[in-house]
PASEBA-1860 file (N, C-alpha, C; in nm, 3 decimals):
! residues 257
1> XXXXXXXX> 0.084/-0.119/0.000/0.000/0.000/0.000/0.088/0.124/0.000 ~ 0.053/0.218/-0.085/0.128/0.343/-0.097/0.052/0.454/-0.024 ~ 0.113/0.508/0.081/0.053/0.617/0.159/0.141/0.740/0.145 ~ 0.081/0.854/0.123/0.157/0.977/0.103/0.212/1.029/0.235 ~ 0.336/1.072/0.231/0.397/1.140/0.347/0.366/1.289/0.330 ~ 0.263/1.334/0.400/0.214/1.470/0.381/0.142/1.515/0.507 ~ 0.138/1.646/0.529/0.066/1.702/0.644/-0.057/1.778/0.594 ~ -0.131/1.837/0.689/-0.253/1.910/0.650/-0.224/2.022/0.551
9> XXXXXXXX> -0.121/2.101/0.580/-0.092/2.216/0.495/-0.062/2.172/0.352 ~ 0.018/2.067/0.339/0.053/2.019/0.206/-0.067/1.962/0.133 ~ -0.151/1.888/0.205/-0.269/1.828/0.142/-0.368/1.935/0.097 ~ -0.394/2.033/0.183/-0.489/2.140/0.148/-0.438/2.218/0.028 ~ -0.309/2.246/0.024/-0.253/2.322/-0.087/-0.265/2.245/-0.219 ~ -0.234/2.115/-0.216/-0.245/2.036/-0.339/-0.390/2.030/-0.388 ~ -0.481/2.013/-0.295/-0.623/2.004/-0.332/-0.672/2.136/-0.391 ~ -0.643/2.245/-0.325/-0.694/2.374/-0.371/-0.624/2.421/-0.499
17> XXXXXXXX> -0.498/2.385/-0.515/-0.431/2.419/-0.639/-0.496/2.346/-0.757 ~ -0.527/2.218/-0.737/-0.596/2.142/-0.842/-0.734/2.200/-0.869 ~ -0.803/2.244/-0.763/-0.935/2.306/-0.781/-0.925/2.434/-0.861 ~ -0.826/2.516/-0.832/-0.808/2.642/-0.906/-0.776/2.616/-1.052 ~ -0.700/2.509/-1.078/-0.658/2.477/-1.215/-0.758/2.391/-1.288 ~ -0.869/2.355/-1.221/-0.974/2.272/-1.281/-0.918/2.142/-1.337 ~ -0.841/2.072/-1.253/-0.787/1.943/-1.296/-0.817/1.837/-1.190 ~ -0.815/1.714/-1.235/-0.849/1.601/-1.149/-0.743/1.578/-1.043
25> XXXXXXXX> -0.789/1.541/-0.924/-0.699/1.499/-0.817/-0.780/1.408/-0.725 ~ -0.753/1.279/-0.728/-0.828/1.184/-0.646/-0.758/1.165/-0.512 ~ -0.834/1.183/-0.405/-0.778/1.185/-0.270/-0.858/1.093/-0.178 ~ -0.788/1.018/-0.094/-0.854/0.940/0.010/-0.778/0.954/0.141 ~ -0.852/0.948/0.251/-0.793/0.949/0.384/-0.813/0.810/0.444 ~ -0.704/0.735/0.460/-0.715/0.596/0.502/-0.662/0.572/0.644 ~ -0.747/0.510/0.725/-0.703/0.455/0.853/-0.672/0.307/0.832 ~ -0.656/0.233/0.941/-0.617/0.093/0.930/-0.715/0.013/0.845
33> XXXXXXXX> -0.844/0.031/0.869/-0.944/-0.045/0.792/-0.929/-0.021/0.642 ~ -0.914/0.105/0.603/-0.900/0.136/0.461/-0.774/0.077/0.402 ~ -0.664/0.084/0.477/-0.539/0.023/0.430/-0.557/-0.126/0.410 ~ -0.623/-0.191/0.505/-0.638/-0.336/0.498/-0.731/-0.381/0.386 ~ -0.823/-0.295/0.343/-0.904/-0.334/0.227/-0.816/-0.352/0.104 ~ -0.709/-0.273/0.095/-0.615/-0.289/-0.015/-0.520/-0.406/0.007 ~ -0.481/-0.429/0.130/-0.391/-0.541/0.161/-0.456/-0.674/0.123 ~ -0.585/-0.686/0.152/-0.655/-0.813/0.135/-0.716/-0.832/-0.003
41> XXXXXXXX> -0.718/-0.730/-0.085/-0.782/-0.737/-0.216/-0.690/-0.672/-0.318 ~ -0.631/-0.754/-0.405/-0.533/-0.702/-0.501/-0.593/-0.602/-0.598 ~ -0.722/-0.618/-0.631/-0.787/-0.523/-0.721/-0.809/-0.390/-0.652 ~ -0.853/-0.394/-0.526/-0.869/-0.270/-0.452/-0.733/-0.205/-0.428 ~ -0.630/-0.285/-0.408/-0.495/-0.229/-0.390/-0.454/-0.151/-0.515 ~ -0.487/-0.203/-0.631/-0.457/-0.131/-0.755/-0.528/0.004/-0.756 ~ -0.657/0.003/-0.722/-0.732/0.129/-0.722/-0.670/0.229/-0.625 ~ -0.646/0.186/-0.503/-0.593/0.278/-0.402/-0.456/0.331/-0.440
49> XXXXXXXX> -0.371/0.244/-0.495/-0.236/0.286/-0.532/-0.234/0.370/-0.658 ~ -0.348/0.384/-0.725/-0.356/0.472/-0.841/-0.437/0.598/-0.813 ~ -0.474/0.621/-0.688/-0.525/0.752/-0.650/-0.407/0.849/-0.643 ~ -0.435/0.977/-0.655/-0.327/1.075/-0.658/-0.268/1.104/-0.520 ~ -0.352/1.097/-0.419/-0.309/1.134/-0.285/-0.383/1.047/-0.184 ~ -0.310/0.968/-0.108/-0.369/0.887/-0.001/-0.304/0.931/0.129 ~ -0.380/0.999/0.212/-0.323/1.060/0.333/-0.342/0.966/0.453 ~ -0.250/0.974/0.551/-0.257/0.887/0.669/-0.363/0.935/0.768
57> XXXXXXXX> -0.484/0.884/0.753/-0.596/0.927/0.837/-0.582/0.877/0.980 ~ -0.536/0.756/1.000/-0.528/0.697/1.134/-0.391/0.715/1.196 ~ -0.388/0.728/1.329/-0.260/0.739/1.397/-0.172/0.616/1.372 ~ -0.225/0.493/1.375/-0.139/0.378/1.348/-0.077/0.381/1.208 ~ -0.144/0.443/1.113/-0.087/0.456/0.979/0.028/0.557/0.982 ~ 0.009/0.667/1.052/0.117/0.766/1.068/0.236/0.704/1.140 ~ 0.208/0.631/1.248/0.318/0.568/1.323/0.395/0.472/1.234 ~ 0.326/0.398/1.149/0.393/0.304/1.059/0.484/0.377/0.960
65> XXXXXXXX> 0.437/0.490/0.906/0.520/0.568/0.814/0.646/0.618/0.885 ~ 0.629/0.664/1.008/0.745/0.712/1.083/0.841/0.599/1.117 ~ 0.788/0.484/1.154/0.871/0.370/1.192/0.945/0.311/1.073 ~ 0.873/0.289/0.965/0.931/0.217/0.850/1.012/0.308/0.758 ~ 0.971/0.434/0.748/1.030/0.523/0.647/1.086/0.652/0.705 ~ 1.090/0.662/0.838/1.142/0.783/0.902/1.076/0.908/0.845 ~ 0.943/0.904/0.834/0.869/1.012/0.769/0.870/1.141/0.851 ~ 0.878/1.130/0.981/0.882/1.250/1.064/0.749/1.324/1.072
73> XXXXXXXX> 0.639/1.254/1.049/0.507/1.319/1.056/0.468/1.344/1.201 ~ 0.432/1.466/1.232/0.395/1.503/1.369/0.248/1.481/1.397 ~ 0.169/1.467/1.293/0.025/1.448/1.311/-0.027/1.369/1.192 ~ -0.141/1.304/1.211/-0.207/1.239/1.099/-0.280/1.344/1.016 ~ -0.337/1.300/0.905/-0.423/1.388/0.824/-0.562/1.324/0.827 ~ -0.636/1.362/0.928/-0.766/1.303/0.961/-0.872/1.355/0.865 ~ -0.944/1.264/0.799/-1.041/1.303/0.698/-1.139/1.411/0.740 ~ -1.205/1.398/0.857/-1.298/1.503/0.900/-1.232/1.639/0.920
81> XXXXXXXX> -1.110/1.640/0.975/-1.038/1.767/0.992/-0.993/1.822/0.857 ~ -0.948/1.735/0.769/-0.910/1.779/0.634/-1.031/1.841/0.564 ~ -1.148/1.782/0.584/-1.270/1.838/0.525/-1.292/1.982/0.570 ~ -1.277/2.007/0.700/-1.296/2.142/0.752/-1.191/2.238/0.696 ~ -1.067/2.194/0.691/-0.960/2.282/0.641/-0.978/2.314/0.494 ~ -1.021/2.216/0.415/-1.045/2.242/0.273/-1.165/2.333/0.255 ~ -1.271/2.312/0.333/-1.388/2.400/0.324/-1.353/2.543/0.363 ~ -1.270/2.558/0.465/-1.227/2.692/0.507/-1.153/2.763/0.394
89> XXXXXXXX> -1.060/2.691/0.330/-0.985/2.751/0.218/-1.077/2.775/0.099 ~ -1.167/2.680/0.073/-1.260/2.697/-0.039/-1.347/2.820/-0.020 ~ -1.391/2.844/0.104/-1.472/2.963/0.132/-1.391/3.090/0.109 ~ -1.266/3.088/0.150/-1.180/3.206/0.135/-1.149/3.235/-0.012 ~ -1.139/3.130/-0.094/-1.100/3.147/-0.233/-1.218/3.143/-0.330 ~ -1.340/3.126/-0.277/-1.457/3.123/-0.364/-1.466/2.999/-0.451 ~ -1.422/2.885/-0.397/-1.424/2.759/-0.472/-1.550/2.681/-0.432 ~ -1.647/2.666/-0.521/-1.772/2.596/-0.485/-1.746/2.447/-0.458
97> XXXXXXXX> -1.820/2.393/-0.362/-1.803/2.252/-0.324/-1.932/2.175/-0.352 ~ -1.916/2.044/-0.365/-2.027/1.953/-0.393/-2.016/1.835/-0.297 ~ -2.129/1.791/-0.243/-2.130/1.676/-0.152/-2.205/1.561/-0.217 ~ -2.138/1.446/-0.225/-2.199/1.330/-0.288/-2.196/1.212/-0.191 ~ -2.314/1.150/-0.171/-2.323/1.032/-0.085/-2.410/1.056/0.037 ~ -2.418/0.953/0.121/-2.495/0.957/0.245/-2.646/0.972/0.216 ~ -2.721/1.020/0.315/-2.866/1.034/0.306/-2.905/1.182/0.293 ~ -3.023/1.209/0.238/-3.065/1.350/0.219/-3.061/1.431/0.348
105> XXXXXXXX> -3.111/1.374/0.458/-3.114/1.450/0.583/-2.973/1.479/0.637 ~ -2.880/1.387/0.612/-2.741/1.409/0.654/-2.680/1.522/0.571 ~ -2.704/1.520/0.442/-2.650/1.624/0.354/-2.706/1.761/0.389 ~ -2.834/1.767/0.419/-2.894/1.895/0.456/-2.830/1.952/0.582 ~ -2.815/1.866/0.683/-2.753/1.911/0.808/-2.607/1.948/0.787 ~ -2.537/1.869/0.705/-2.396/1.896/0.676/-2.380/2.031/0.609 ~ -2.459/2.058/0.505/-2.448/2.184/0.433/-2.479/2.302/0.525 ~ -2.584/2.288/0.605/-2.623/2.397/0.695/-2.512/2.428/0.796
113> XXXXXXXX> -2.460/2.326/0.857/-2.357/2.346/0.960/-2.228/2.403/0.901 ~ -2.187/2.351/0.785/-2.062/2.400/0.727/-2.076/2.545/0.679 ~ -2.191/2.581/0.625/-2.210/2.719/0.582/-2.225/2.815/0.700 ~ -2.274/2.764/0.812/-2.275/2.847/0.934/-2.133/2.867/0.985 ~ -2.053/2.764/0.975/-1.914/2.771/1.024/-1.826/2.853/0.931 ~ -1.850/2.839/0.799/-1.772/2.912/0.699/-1.871/2.990/0.610 ~ -1.909/3.111/0.650/-2.015/3.186/0.581/-1.991/3.208/0.432 ~ -1.866/3.209/0.390/-1.838/3.232/0.249/-1.840/3.107/0.164
121> XXXXXXXX> -1.870/2.993/0.225/-1.865/2.866/0.152/-1.978/2.858/0.050 ~ -1.943/2.835/-0.076/-2.040/2.824/-0.185/-2.073/2.676/-0.208 ~ -2.201/2.644/-0.201/-2.246/2.507/-0.222/-2.295/2.492/-0.366 ~ -2.221/2.418/-0.446/-2.259/2.399/-0.586/-2.373/2.299/-0.599 ~ -2.382/2.205/-0.506/-2.487/2.106/-0.512/-2.457/1.988/-0.421 ~ -2.553/1.899/-0.411/-2.534/1.777/-0.332/-2.628/1.669/-0.384 ~ -2.584/1.546/-0.371/-2.663/1.434/-0.420/-2.645/1.316/-0.325 ~ -2.755/1.262/-0.270/-2.742/1.149/-0.179/-2.708/1.021/-0.254
129> XXXXXXXX> -2.660/0.924/-0.180/-2.632/0.793/-0.237/-2.761/0.722/-0.275 ~ -2.754/0.641/-0.377/-2.867/0.555/-0.413/-2.858/0.420/-0.342 ~ -2.743/0.395/-0.280/-2.719/0.271/-0.205/-2.738/0.146/-0.292 ~ -2.687/0.157/-0.414/-2.690/0.043/-0.505/-2.588/0.067/-0.615 ~ -2.567/-0.035/-0.697/-2.481/-0.020/-0.812/-2.554/0.059/-0.920 ~ -2.482/0.152/-0.983/-2.542/0.235/-1.087/-2.523/0.172/-1.224 ~ -2.611/0.206/-1.314/-2.589/0.168/-1.453/-2.481/0.258/-1.512 ~ -2.428/0.220/-1.627/-2.327/0.302/-1.693/-2.384/0.440/-1.725
137> XXXXXXXX> -2.510/0.444/-1.770/-2.573/0.573/-1.802/-2.588/0.659/-1.677 ~ -2.628/0.597/-1.565/-2.644/0.673/-1.440/-2.510/0.728/-1.392 ~ -2.406/0.649/-1.408/-2.275/0.697/-1.366/-2.231/0.818/-1.449 ~ -2.255/0.812/-1.578/-2.222/0.926/-1.664/-2.306/1.048/-1.628 ~ -2.434/1.025/-1.600/-2.523/1.135/-1.562/-2.478/1.201/-1.432 ~ -2.431/1.119/-1.338/-2.381/1.174/-1.212/-2.263/1.266/-1.236 ~ -2.168/1.219/-1.316/-2.050/1.301/-1.346/-2.090/1.429/-1.419 ~ -2.181/1.418/-1.513/-2.226/1.536/-1.588/-2.296/1.637/-1.497
145> XXXXXXXX> -2.375/1.587/-1.401/-2.445/1.677/-1.309/-2.346/1.751/-1.220 ~ -2.244/1.682/-1.174/-2.144/1.746/-1.088/-2.067/1.851/-1.168 ~ -2.028/1.817/-1.290/-1.956/1.913/-1.373/-2.043/2.036/-1.403 ~ -2.170/2.011/-1.433/-2.260/2.121/-1.468/-2.291/2.212/-1.350 ~ -2.272/2.162/-1.228/-2.304/2.241/-1.108/-2.209/2.357/-1.086 ~ -2.093/2.352/-1.152/-1.992/2.454/-1.129/-1.901/2.424/-1.011 ~ -1.910/2.302/-0.959/-1.827/2.264/-0.844/-1.680/2.268/-0.879 ~ -1.598/2.308/-0.781/-1.452/2.304/-0.796/-1.391/2.190/-0.715
153> XXXXXXXX> -1.467/2.141/-0.615/-1.421/2.031/-0.528/-1.543/1.945/-0.497 ~ -1.527/1.813/-0.501/-1.637/1.724/-0.464/-1.593/1.636/-0.347 ~ -1.673/1.636/-0.242/-1.651/1.550/-0.126/-1.741/1.428/-0.140 ~ -1.686/1.310/-0.112/-1.760/1.185/-0.129/-1.770/1.113/0.005 ~ -1.892/1.080/0.044/-1.914/1.008/0.170/-1.997/0.884/0.148 ~ -1.937/0.784/0.085/-2.007/0.658/0.058/-1.963/0.547/0.153 ~ -1.868/0.575/0.240/-1.815/0.471/0.327/-1.704/0.393/0.258 ~ -1.611/0.345/0.336/-1.498/0.267/0.284/-1.540/0.121/0.267
161> XXXXXXXX> -1.508/0.057/0.155/-1.422/0.100/0.042/-1.499/0.158/-0.077 ~ -1.631/0.174/-0.067/-1.711/0.218/-0.182/-1.668/0.356/-0.230 ~ -1.637/0.446/-0.137/-1.602/0.582/-0.178/-1.468/0.587/-0.251 ~ -1.374/0.500/-0.213/-1.246/0.495/-0.283/-1.263/0.439/-0.424 ~ -1.351/0.340/-0.438/-1.382/0.288/-0.571/-1.443/0.400/-0.656 ~ -1.535/0.476/-0.598/-1.600/0.586/-0.669/-1.496/0.689/-0.714 ~ -1.406/0.726/-0.624/-1.304/0.825/-0.659/-1.214/0.775/-0.771 ~ -1.178/0.647/-0.765/-1.093/0.589/-0.869/-1.166/0.589/-1.004
169> XXXXXXXX> -1.293/0.549/-1.004/-1.366/0.534/-1.129/-1.408/0.668/-1.189 ~ -1.424/0.771/-1.106/-1.469/0.901/-1.157/-1.355/0.999/-1.181 ~ -1.233/0.959/-1.148/-1.123/1.056/-1.150/-1.095/1.111/-1.290 ~ -1.122/1.033/-1.394/-1.099/1.082/-1.529/-1.221/1.153/-1.587 ~ -1.334/1.146/-1.517/-1.455/1.213/-1.565/-1.471/1.352/-1.503 ~ -1.412/1.372/-1.386/-1.433/1.497/-1.313/-1.304/1.579/-1.310 ~ -1.304/1.698/-1.371/-1.185/1.783/-1.372/-1.176/1.867/-1.244 ~ -1.168/1.799/-1.132/-1.165/1.866/-1.002/-1.116/1.767/-0.897
177> XXXXXXXX> -1.075/1.813/-0.780/-1.038/1.721/-0.673/-1.160/1.642/-0.623 ~ -1.139/1.513/-0.600/-1.239/1.425/-0.540/-1.183/1.381/-0.406 ~ -1.253/1.412/-0.298/-1.207/1.378/-0.164/-1.298/1.272/-0.103 ~ -1.246/1.152/-0.083/-1.319/1.045/-0.016/-1.295/1.057/0.133 ~ -1.397/1.103/0.207/-1.376/1.139/0.347/-1.468/1.065/0.444 ~ -1.548/0.971/0.394/-1.622/0.879/0.479/-1.708/0.942/0.586 ~ -1.677/0.908/0.712/-1.761/0.946/0.824/-1.763/1.097/0.850 ~ -1.682/1.173/0.778/-1.682/1.318/0.797/-1.822/1.377/0.776
185> XXXXXXXX> -1.898/1.322/0.683/-2.033/1.373/0.659/-2.117/1.361/0.786 ~ -2.120/1.244/0.846/-2.200/1.222/0.966/-2.148/1.300/1.085 ~ -2.016/1.307/1.099/-1.958/1.381/1.211/-1.998/1.528/1.204 ~ -1.979/1.591/1.089/-2.004/1.734/1.078/-2.152/1.767/1.066 ~ -2.233/1.667/1.029/-2.378/1.687/1.029/-2.436/1.670/1.169 ~ -2.357/1.614/1.261/-2.403/1.594/1.398/-2.484/1.467/1.417 ~ -2.478/1.375/1.320/-2.556/1.251/1.331/-2.475/1.135/1.387 ~ -2.344/1.153/1.403/-2.257/1.049/1.458/-2.154/1.116/1.547
193> XXXXXXXX> -2.138/1.070/1.671/-2.041/1.135/1.761/-1.898/1.100/1.725 ~ -1.810/1.198/1.740/-1.667/1.175/1.720/-1.602/1.128/1.849 ~ -1.493/1.056/1.834/-1.418/1.011/1.951/-1.358/1.131/2.024 ~ -1.347/1.125/2.156/-1.283/1.233/2.230/-1.138/1.252/2.183 ~ -1.085/1.373/2.195/-0.949/1.401/2.148/-0.844/1.305/2.205 ~ -0.860/1.265/2.333/-0.762/1.174/2.393/-0.761/1.040/2.320 ~ -0.878/0.989/2.286/-0.886/0.863/2.209/-0.818/0.880/2.074 ~ -0.839/0.994/2.011/-0.781/1.018/1.879/-0.629/1.024/1.887
201> XXXXXXXX> -0.575/1.094/1.986/-0.430/1.105/1.998/-0.364/0.970/2.022 ~ -0.431/0.882/2.096/-0.374/0.753/2.131/-0.401/0.645/2.026 ~ -0.465/0.683/1.918/-0.495/0.586/1.814/-0.605/0.490/1.853 ~ -0.696/0.533/1.939/-0.802/0.447/1.990/-0.941/0.487/1.939 ~ -0.943/0.560/1.830/-1.072/0.598/1.775/-1.154/0.475/1.738 ~ -1.085/0.370/1.693/-1.155/0.245/1.659/-1.230/0.190/1.780 ~ -1.171/0.203/1.899/-1.235/0.152/2.020/-1.362/0.231/2.051 ~ -1.355/0.362/2.034/-1.474/0.445/2.057/-1.585/0.407/1.960
209> XXXXXXXX> -1.550/0.387/1.834/-1.651/0.349/1.735/-1.707/0.210/1.762 ~ -1.620/0.122/1.812/-1.665/-0.013/1.845/-1.766/-0.009/1.959 ~ -1.741/0.077/2.057/-1.835/0.092/2.168/-1.969/0.146/2.117 ~ -1.964/0.236/2.018/-2.085/0.296/1.964/-2.164/0.197/1.880 ~ -2.093/0.115/1.802/-2.160/0.022/1.709/-2.098/-0.118/1.717 ~ -2.110/-0.185/1.831/-2.040/-0.313/1.849/-2.086/-0.422/1.753 ~ -2.216/-0.432/1.727/-2.265/-0.540/1.643/-2.218/-0.527/1.499 ~ -2.204/-0.405/1.452/-2.163/-0.382/1.314/-2.012/-0.391/1.296
217> XXXXXXXX> -1.935/-0.349/1.396/-1.792/-0.330/1.377/-1.701/-0.433/1.444 ~ -1.754/-0.521/1.530/-1.664/-0.604/1.609/-1.581/-0.698/1.521 ~ -1.640/-0.752/1.415/-1.564/-0.842/1.329/-1.450/-0.769/1.260 ~ -1.479/-0.645/1.215/-1.376/-0.566/1.148/-1.254/-0.547/1.237 ~ -1.276/-0.500/1.359/-1.163/-0.466/1.444/-1.099/-0.588/1.509 ~ -1.175/-0.691/1.536/-1.119/-0.812/1.597/-1.022/-0.881/1.503 ~ -1.042/-0.864/1.374/-0.958/-0.931/1.276/-0.854/-0.838/1.216 ~ -0.897/-0.722/1.169/-0.808/-0.637/1.091/-0.700/-0.570/1.174
225> XXXXXXXX> -0.732/-0.523/1.294/-0.631/-0.454/1.375/-0.514/-0.546/1.411 ~ -0.539/-0.667/1.464/-0.425/-0.757/1.493/-0.347/-0.795/1.367 ~ -0.419/-0.816/1.257/-0.351/-0.855/1.133/-0.262/-0.741/1.083 ~ -0.311/-0.617/1.094/-0.230/-0.500/1.057/-0.101/-0.496/1.139 ~ -0.113/-0.514/1.269/0.005/-0.510/1.356/0.102/-0.624/1.323 ~ 0.048/-0.742/1.292/0.131/-0.857/1.256/0.211/-0.827/1.129 ~ 0.144/-0.774/1.026/0.214/-0.744/0.902/0.314/-0.631/0.920 ~ 0.280/-0.533/1.002/0.372/-0.424/1.032/0.497/-0.477/1.101
233> XXXXXXXX> 0.481/-0.570/1.195/0.595/-0.629/1.264/0.685/-0.706/1.167 ~ 0.624/-0.778/1.072/0.703/-0.851/0.973/0.787/-0.755/0.889 ~ 0.726/-0.642/0.850/0.799/-0.547/0.767/0.905/-0.473/0.849 ~ 0.869/-0.432/0.970/0.966/-0.361/1.054/1.085/-0.449/1.088 ~ 1.060/-0.580/1.108/1.168/-0.673/1.140/1.241/-0.725/1.019 ~ 1.209/-0.672/0.901/1.271/-0.712/0.774/1.256/-0.861/0.747 ~ 1.150/-0.918/0.800/1.121/-1.059/0.775/1.053/-1.074/0.638 ~ 0.968/-0.978/0.606/0.897/-0.977/0.479/0.891/-0.836/0.426
241> XXXXXXXX> 0.907/-0.823/0.296/0.885/-0.695/0.229/0.769/-0.712/0.132 ~ 0.689/-0.609/0.118/0.569/-0.616/0.035/0.586/-0.531/-0.090 ~ 0.545/-0.584/-0.203/0.562/-0.519/-0.332/0.434/-0.446/-0.372 ~ 0.436/-0.312/-0.380/0.315/-0.238/-0.416/0.271/-0.263/-0.560 ~ 0.357/-0.324/-0.641/0.321/-0.356/-0.778/0.249/-0.489/-0.789 ~ 0.238/-0.562/-0.677/0.167/-0.690/-0.677/0.018/-0.662/-0.665 ~ -0.045/-0.635/-0.778/-0.184/-0.591/-0.782/-0.258/-0.665/-0.893 ~ -0.388/-0.645/-0.898/-0.471/-0.697/-1.007/-0.549/-0.583/-1.068
249> XXXXXXXX> -0.532/-0.558/-1.195/-0.599/-0.447/-1.262/-0.750/-0.474/-1.270 ~ -0.832/-0.377/-1.227/-0.979/-0.398/-1.237/-1.021/-0.420/-1.382 ~ -1.102/-0.522/-1.405/-1.147/-0.552/-1.541/-1.276/-0.478/-1.576 ~ -1.355/-0.447/-1.476/-1.481/-0.377/-1.499/-1.499/-0.271/-1.390 ~ -1.588/-0.176/-1.415/-1.622/-0.076/-1.314/-1.730/-0.130/-1.222 ~ -1.719/-0.100/-1.094/-1.820/-0.141/-0.998/-1.938/-0.044/-0.994 ~ -1.910/0.081/-1.026/-2.013/0.185/-1.037/-2.099/0.197/-0.911 ~ -2.033/0.209/-0.797/-2.109/0.231/-0.673/-2.173/0.368/-0.676
257> X> -2.288/0.380/-0.613/-2.353/0.509/-0.603/-2.449/0.515/-0.487
END
C-alpha cells in the first residue's frame, strides 16, 4: 500500500491548487481499515495505489510511516479535519463545493452546519447515495451533473471502500479534486459522535466506534487490527517486504452510487 507522506498544509494546498486549475486529483484518507481493504484485495490495492493522494488518516498509519520510512510526521491527516480545512480555504478562495453520498437528511444538516461555520462557503450542489450499483448511463449522468453544477471540489461520503472505488472510477470524468472522506459527513452533520481528542491522539478511535456500534464493527476490528500489527511487525523486522506492484488491474467498473 502506498501512503503519502504529507501534512494538513501540504494536502490542502495540493487540493486547492488542483481546484483552481480545474484538474483532477483523487484523494482518500485511510485509517487501518481502509489500508487493509487494499492489503486483502489485489484489485482494490490497484485502485488505491492509483489515486493521486492517499493521506494517513489513522494514527497507526502515521506511526507506521514514521517507523518504516522515518517520515517525521507530527500528526495524521484526519479526513474530518481535512474536510474542515479544505472548506475553510474553499470559502476564502470562492471555490464551490459539492457533496456526494450519504442520506438526504445528513446532507442537509452537513451543508447547513458548514455554511454556518464558513459563511463564504459556496455550495454547488449535493446528491445522496442511491445505495446500489449504478448503470453506466447513471454513472455518466452523475458526473455530468457534478460538472454542470460549477463545483470546484467534490466530497464523497459513501463509506470505505465504496467511496475509494468511486473516486478511482470518476477521477478521469471529473476535472476537479475528489475527496473520499467517509464518516466526515455524519460527524459534521451531527448525526454520529466523534471520539474524544484523547482517544484520537492515542490511536483508539476504533475503540470508541466499536463501543458505539459493536454489532456492526466487532468483526472488522477483531480481525483487521491484529492482522495489521502482525504485518507491520514482519515489515519492521525485515522478515517480509511487500511489493506495491503486486496488484490486479480492475477488469470492470463497480459503479457504486
